[in-house]
N, C-alpha and C positions, 0 to 999 in steps of 0.2 A: 471547518461549518459543523454543529450540532446538530446530533440527528436523537432522534425520541420514537421508541417503538410502545406503545400500551400496549398493556399485558393484563387481561382482566379476567377474573377466574374470582369462583367461590371455593372459600378455604373452612372446613373440608364440602365438597361437593353435596348439596342437598339430595340424598337418596330417596327415590320413592318408595312405596312399596313393592312387598315381594323379591324376585330375584335381587332385583338391586339393592335392596335395604337389607338384606342376609348377607350378601356379598361386602356392602360396607362394613357391617358389624364384623365379617371373619376379618377384613383389614385394620379394622379398629384393635382389635383381639392380638395380631400380627404387631404390631405398632406396642406393645407392650416393652417397658425398659427394662433394662437389667435390676431398678428395685421392684417394680412391678409385680418379675415374675418371682423374684425373691422371695415378694410378699406373699403371693397365690404358694409357693411350695410351701412356704412354714405353716401357711394356715391348713394344707389339706394335710400336712406332717401332724399337726397338733390338733387335727380333728383326729385322725387316724389314732394315735395316742391318748387322746380322751376317751375312744370307743375302747380299746384294748381295757384302760388303766378306771374307768370307769367316772372320769373324772369330768363333772358339769362344767366347771369354771375354767378347766382346760378351752372345752371345747367350746366356750365361748369366745375366747383369747383367740381360736382356729378360725372361727366364723370371720372376725372382725377381721383380722391377717387376709382371708381369704377375699371377702367381700369390697375390701378396700378397693384395689386394683382393677374390680370388675363395676363395679359401681364408676371409677372414674372411665374407663373404657365406652359404659355406657352413655355418660356425660359428653364426655368428648365427641362421642360418635352423632350425638343429636344436635349438637349447638350447630348452629347455622352463621357463618361468616361470610359476607361479601367482599372481598377485598380487590381492591384492583393494584397491580406495580407493573412502574414503567423505568426503563434503563435510558441513561440519554450520554453518548459520548462524548466528550470535546478536548484533543480535536477526533474526527474519526481518521486520518489519516496522518500518521507521523513515521517521524524517519528513526532509523534501528537504534537504537540506543537511548532515544528520548521516552520520554510519558506523559502518556495520556488519561487521563482522568473519566472515572467513571461515576455517575450520580445515580442512585437509584431512590426510588418514589415511590412508598407505598402509604394507598388510601382506604380508609376505611369508610366503602360507600351503604352499608348497615344501619340499621336502628338501633344496633346494640352495642357496646363498646367489648372487643378483642380481652382475650388474657394475656400472657406471655406469648410474646414471638420472636423465633429464631429465623433469621433471613441471612439465608446463603447461594450465591451467584455461582455458575461454574464457569471457569476458565482453562484454560490449555494451561499445562504445567512450566511454558516457555514464556506465560505473562505473568508467572509468580504464583504464591501459596492463594490459595480457595479463599475468598474472604466471605467471613462469618461477621453476623450483628445479631446482637440481643435487642429486641425492640421491647419496652414497656407497654402498658395497656396504650390501648389507640382509643380514645371517645369518638365515639357515635361521628361520621363526618370529619375525624379528625386525618393527620397523615404525619406520617415520619419520613426524613430523607436522610441517608446517607450516603458515603461517597470514598472511594479507594483508587488507588491508584495502579495502572499496568505497565509491562517495560520490558521489551524482547530486544536482545543483539539480534536477534534473527529476523528477515525477510520472511513476507509471507501477509495470508489473510487468516484473520483467527478468528473462531465465531465464540460468543459472547452470550452463555445461557446454557440452557433456560432459568431463571428464576426461581429458587424453594422457597417455599415458608413452611415450618416445622413449628406444628401448634402441638403444645401443652400441657396439661392438667395441674391444677396448683403443688398437689403432691410428688410430680414426679413421675407418675406410675405408665404412664402412656404419654406415648409421641406421635404425632401424623404426621406425615409429609406429603405437601401437595406441592405438584412443579405448573408454572405457567409457560405456555409453546413457545412464544415470541422470542428470537434470536436476535444479535447484532454483529455485524461482522468488525474488527478492526484489522485496518492494513496498516502494513510497517512494510514503508516504502526505501529503499537504499539510499543512506547519506549521500549529500550533494557537498561538493566542496564549490565553491565560488573560486570563479580562476577571472584571470588579469586581463587587459584588455594585452592582444595580442594580434599580429597580420603577419601571414603566411604571405612569402613571395608572391603575387602573383592572383590570388585571391581577392573576392569585388565584396561589397559589402552589402547586407540585407537586402535592402530597397531603395531605388533611386532612377530617376530619369538616366542616368548618364551610365549605366552598365549596360546595357545593349542598345547601340545608335541604328536608329533607323532615318537616316537623312533624306530629306526631301530632293533630290539631284534635278528634277527636269524641271522647275522654275515656282511659281508661288501655286497656279493654277492644282500643282501635286501635294500643295501643303494642307496636310487634316487641319482645322485648326480646334479649339476649345474653347471654352468659358475661362475668363479671368479668374484667378485665384489671389489671394492675398497672399503678399510674397514673391509674384510672379513680375519678373523684368518687364520693364516696361518699354523694352526695347523691343522684344519679342509680338509687343502689339502687332494684329494683321488687321488692318485698317477697310481692307475691301470686305472682309468679312464682320467685321464691326457694322460697315454700313448695311450690310445684307441684313442680318440676324437684329439690331438693334440694340444690341449688348456688346460689350467691351469684349473681343475674340483675342487670344495669343495664337502663335505658331506652337504646334506642336512639333518639335525638331527630333525629340529622342523620345524611342517608347519605353514606359518602365518595366522592369522586370525583378520578378524577385531570385534572389539568389536561395541557392540550394543547397541542402547538407544533408549525406545519408550517415548516419553513426553503425556501425557493424561491430555486432558481439561474437566473440567467438565463446559458443557453449559444449562445442564439443566434451564430453568426459573424459577422452584420451589427453585433452589437451591441458587439463588441470591436474595437478597432485592435491593431497590433503582437503581438508575442509575447516565449516569454523568460519566464523567472522572475522578473523585477521586472515582469510585463505587468498589465493593468488586470484582465484574465481571473481570472490566479492569485492575484490579490490576492481576489476573489471567490470562489473556491473555496477558499483560505484560509481567509478569514472565516466561510462557511459550514460549515465543518469546527470552525470555536473554538467559533460558534454550539449546532453539534449536542450538544457533548463537555460543555459549560456548561452547557443544558437537561437534558441526561439524567442531569448527576451530580449535580441539584436535582430528580430524581424526576419529570421533565413525560415524559409520552408523544409522544413525537417521531416527526417524521417529515420525509423530504427529500422533496421534490419540484423539478422539473425544466423547464424552459418547455415541454418536449414530453410532459407529462403522466406521466411513468414516475417511479416510486419506487425506493425498493431491493428486492431480493426478498427474501423474508423479513418484510417488515412485515405488522404487524397490521391492523384495524381502526382501531385507534387511534394506529399507529404504534409503537414501541419505546418500553417502559417503561423508566423509567430506577429511582432507586433501589432496588434488589432485585441480585440476584446477577447476573445476566444483563445488568449493563451495561457492562461490558467487552467479551464480546462484541459486544452493537447497536451499539457505537461502534466495534469494529475493523469490523464488518461497511460500517458506512456510509462508515466511511473508506478501506475499500475498492474501496469506489464510485469515492468523489471521486479516488481514487489512477487511475483510469483514462478518471474526462469527460474530455470534450473536446468540440469546438464544434458546436453542431447545425445542420444544412440552415435548420433552420424560420423565418420570418420574421416570426410573431409569439407574441402569450402565450397566445391561445386556448384552445387545448388546457390550459393550467395552470387558465388562468382556469374552464373547463369543469367541471375534478375540485374545484378549491374550492367550485365554484357547487352539487356535487354534495352538500355536505355540508363544514363546517368550522365547527369550534368553537376557540375559544382565542386566542394568541397567533399572528402570519403574523410573519414575519421575512423580507424579500426581497432577493437582492441584483439591483440593478437595472443593465446597460449601458446604451449610448444607446438613448432613445425617443423617436420621432416624438409628434405629437401624438395621433394614432389608436393607438396602442400606449399610449402616457399614460393615455388615457382608458380605455383596457380595464384594466389595471393598478389605477387607483383603484378600478375597479368589484368589484375582488375583496376588498376589507376588508366583512367582515361585518358589520351591523346590530349595534352595543354592543360590537363585538370592538376588541381591540388591535390593531393593524399597525403596522412598521417597515420604512424603506424607507432602505437605502443605494444612494444612484445615485451610478454610475459616468460620469464625462467620458472615455474614453477616450483621446478627443483630446489633452485638458491633462495626460494621461499621459508624451504622447511628446512635449512641448513644455516640460512642465513649469510651463506657467501658469495663470493662476487660472481661477476655473471661469464659464464662458459665462455670454451672456443666457439661450441655449435651455435647460439646465441648469435657470435659475432657475425659468424657467417650468414645466418639468415640476417641479420643486419644489413650487412653488404651486399646482398642479394635484394634486399629490397628498395635498398638507396640506389644499386644502379640502376633499376626501373622506375626509376623519378619520382617513389614515394620519402618522403620525410622519417624518419623511423627513429626510434630511441627504447633503448632496455630500459624495463622497468623493475630495479633493485627492490629490494623484501623493505617494506615501510616506506618506499615514496611518496611525495606529496604529486599530489598531478598539477595540482597550480606552476610548481615548478618550472615539472616538465612538459607544461604547456607554454610557459614564459619562452623557454630552450627553443621548443618549435617556432614560437613568432618572432626569435632573431632577435635583434637589437632595437624593433619601435613597437614602442606600447601606446603611445598615444593612440585615441581616436583620429580617425583620418576628418579631414576638413569637412563642414557642411557640402560643399561644391565639389567635391573630388570622389564622392562615390567610388574608392579604391581601396578598400580596407577590409577587415577582419577586426573587429573589436568585440 
């Protein structure tokens, strides 16, 4: 989605009389360039020499050298340009490593043409060099448009702006800078990876009548009918209710319930070593983002949970619901949260354990860093009885050295698997899609329409 922020101002601002005018004149004098200061110094030196030596011609040269920059200051100070600037981001949210284009537009809303303008936009150093543009004379009512690209390998929210205009005289003696006040924000979200269809044993699909059955066992009087919808089996028509309501009614023998998925992201600072875009922590954040988007697209009610026990603001009791009109908005909120997530100061997973113990149903997907024996035991207890739990265990030490999975990690995997988890180790540079396929077993096809018993 593109955004535009209008920034309007006058370059330079029109000073009134009194103190404002004197302050503006002082600011204009302070805007003398190196050339202007050199001319002024040379003129003063020539005037002193002419006085000492008694040379009238040298005095004329000195006056010319000294007056030229002063005249440029006065002319530039009294110039009134009314200029409007705007910035537009396309898009406003990008993944790490992807480029966004920033469009700048300058409108001359005054009745006078402008002189030479230098346009500069402030961007954080992570996004690249500071862009600068030289704009030729802009006619009255005219406009100029320029653009530049930004790119970041790091997640986060980055402020763009303020936009600056530099006004110079034709001789380059004086330069005045005026800034607009508006800023725009570019959000760099973690990179997401498309995941293949897979279904862990025992896990159900996102939404369907066959997920939890509420069969009417006491006869027709206990059946709660509903209006016929296109595609319903005609064998389920309830004729008594049809005669009563005057429209076709069917037996509602199964109550639909949306499947839930909780994605747990371990953000403890002590659980990860190293930093940068290729670190273990960034892989875990990217993996969590990929699973969230994948499950939302398949109709799950998705919740993001960290080791601090915090969730995404705006989540409902069952998380964000997928397979609806607001799926993109829900994914955007979660990705915006992951764009700024950082290491926590916590040493354990007890807060996340308390949240899950307070009520959790459905699939649990955890991205865990280094675990000691105590934290591994706590993580093992997070799996609810009868629920499906997947764990991706990262050994950040091997990410720094590129070595094989250590024996300590194998012990933690064994501890989780004994508790019923489907746990896999994440070696350095691993692709989540391959690990995701491994956790889903051999079944990779989506379940049939009347099965409602799979995860795709």
